[in-house]
C-alpha positions in Angstrom: 15.8 -11.0 -6.2 12.9 -8.5 -5.8 11.9 -10.2 -2.4 15.4 -10.4 -1.2 15.7 -6.5 -1.7 12.6 -5.9 0.4 13.8 -8.2 3.2 17.3 -6.5 3.0 15.7 -3.1 3.2 13.6 -4.1 6.0 15.1 -6.8 8.1 12.3 -6.6 10.8 9.9 -7.7 8.2 10.3 -11.3 8.9 8.3 -10.6 12.0 5.6 -8.5 10.4 2.4 -9.5 8.3 1.9 -9.0 4.6 0.4 -5.4 4.9 3.3 -4.2 7.0 5.8 -5.8 4.4 3.8 -3.8 1.6 4.0 -0.5 3.6 7.7 -0.8 4.3 8.3 -1.6 0.6 6.3 1.4 -0.4 8.2 3.8 2.0 11.5 2.4 0.7 10.6 3.0 -2.8 9.6 6.7 -2.0 13.0 6.9 0.0 14.8 5.8 -3.2 12.8 8.1 -5.4 13.8 11.0 -3.0 17.4 10.0 -3.2 17.2 9.7 -6.9 15.8 13.3 -7.2 18.7 14.6 -4.9 21.4 12.9 -7.0 19.9 14.1 -10.3 19.9 17.7 -8.9 23.5 17.3 -7.8 24.5 16.0 -11.4 22.6 18.7 -13.2 24.4 21.4 -10.8 27.7 19.8 -11.7 27.1 19.6 -15.4 26.0 23.4 -15.4 29.3 24.2 -13.6 31.5 22.8 -16.2 32.8 24.9 -19.0 31.9 24.4 -22.6 35.4 24.1 -23.7 35.6 20.4 -23.2 34.3 18.1 -26.0 33.2 14.6 -25.3 31.5 11.5 -27.0 31.7 12.0 -30.5 32.2 15.6 -30.7 29.3 16.8 -28.7 29.9 19.7 -26.4 29.4 19.6 -22.9 26.5 22.1 -23.3 24.8 19.8 -25.8 25.1 16.8 -23.6 24.2 18.6 -20.3 21.2 20.1 -22.4 20.1 16.6 -23.3 20.5 15.3 -19.8 18.8 18.3 -18.2 15.9 17.5 -20.3 15.9 13.9 -19.0 16.2 15.2 -15.4 13.3 17.5 -16.1 11.2 14.6 -17.5 12.0 12.5 -14.7 11.4 15.1 -12.2 8.2 16.1 -13.7 7.2 12.4 -13.4 8.1 12.3 -9.8 6.5 15.5 -9.0 3.3 14.2 -10.7 3.4 10.9 -8.5 4.2 13.1 -5.4 1.1 15.5 -6.4 -1.2 12.5 -6.9 -0.1 10.9 -3.5 -0.7 14.2 -1.7 -4.2 14.6 -3.4 -5.3 11.1 -2.6 -4.2 11.8 1.1 -6.1 15.0 1.3 -9.4 13.9 -0.4 -11.6 12.5 2.4 -12.4 9.0 2.0 -15.8 7.6 2.6 -16.2 5.9 6.1 -15.7 2.1 6.5 -19.0 0.3 7.0 -18.1 -2.8 9.0 -21.0 -5.3 8.1 -19.9 -8.4 10.2 -17.2 -9.4 12.6 -16.7 -13.0 13.6 -14.3 -14.7 15.8 -14.1 -18.4 15.8 -11.9 -21.2 17.6 -10.0 -23.4 15.3 -7.9 -25.0 18.1 -6.9 -24.2 21.6 -4.4 -21.6 20.5 -5.7 -20.5 17.1 -8.6 -18.2 16.2 -10.1 -17.0 13.0 -11.1 -13.4 12.9 -13.2 -12.5 9.9 -14.2 -8.8 9.1 -16.6 -8.1 6.4 -17.0 -4.5 5.3 -18.5 -2.7 2.3 -16.2 -2.3 -0.8 -15.3 1.4 -0.8 -12.2 3.3 -1.5 -9.4 2.9 1.2 -11.7 0.4 3.1 -9.1 -2.4 2.9 -6.2 -0.1 3.9 -8.1 1.2 7.0 -9.0 -2.3 8.1 -5.6 -3.6 7.6 -4.1 -0.9 9.4 -6.4 -1.1 12.4 -5.7 -4.9 12.5 -2.0 -4.2 12.2 -2.0 -2.0 15.3 -3.0 -4.8 17.4 0.1 -6.6 16.7 -1.4 -9.9 16.5 0.5 -13.1 15.8 -0.8 -13.7 12.4 -0.5 -17.3 11.0 -2.0 -16.4 7.5 -4.2 -13.6 6.2 -6.5 -13.4 3.5 -8.4 -10.7 1.8 -11.3 -11.6 -0.6 -13.5 -9.3 -2.7 -17.0 -10.7 -3.1 -20.2 -8.8 -4.3 -19.3 -5.5 -3.2 -17.9 -6.6 0.1 -14.3 -7.1 1.3 -13.7 -10.0 3.6 -10.6 -10.0 5.9 -9.8 -13.3 7.2 -7.0 -14.0 9.7 -5.8 -16.9 11.4 -4.3 -15.9 14.6 -2.1 -17.5 17.3 -3.1 -16.8 20.8 -1.9 -17.7 24.2 -4.5 -17.1 26.7 -7.1 -15.1 24.9 -10.5 -16.7 24.1 -12.5 -15.8 21.1 -14.7 -13.3 23.3 -11.7 -11.3 24.3 -10.3 -11.3 20.7 -13.6 -10.1 19.5 -13.7 -7.3 22.0 -10.1 -6.3 21.1 -11.0 -6.1 17.3 -14.0 -4.3 18.0 -12.0 -1.5 19.8 -9.6 -1.3 17.0 -12.3 -1.1 14.3 -14.2 1.3 16.4 -11.3 3.7 15.8 -12.1 3.8 12.2 -14.3 6.6 10.9 -17.1 4.5 10.7 -20.2 6.6 11.3 -22.4 4.3 9.0 -21.6 1.1 10.5 -23.9 -0.9 12.7 -23.0 -1.1 16.5 -20.2 -3.5 16.9 -21.6 -5.0 19.8 -24.4 -6.5 17.5 -22.1 -8.3 15.4 -21.9 -12.2 15.3 -19.5 -14.5 17.0 
């Protein structure tokens, strides 16, 4: 059911790779959290507008009920605010540059290439490399990310029409050169 929700929320996800689906799911969750906060604020405003004369649920007054609900709303808002603050802080803290250690492109068949990017395992390295590869709009058959000995290996099987492995390597090099990889070796020296 959870998978159906993501696909329903993002109908174009059938044509995207796993990283795009995860990104869309995160954005959808954040949108739902924002809607939840807005509804809780509206409920709180409506409850504070009602009079204390009416009794409800086992003799509790509206003030008692709304006080308890306001505490719940405040707790929920403080948790949401903490999450928002953590996300904002993570975005503002500069992450270390991505160090690309190796780029290999190999032919599997006439129309299938394997693109393998190995980089040092640092904070946000996986996200940055996935984002750079996603922007290429490749027709990914399958993708795999493996963590081994302080390195991350991104392996993609890509379907191509008329692009050979050398053209693909140049395309991927160009995308990776857009990363803030000041400590990376020159991409042109990487193996095929």
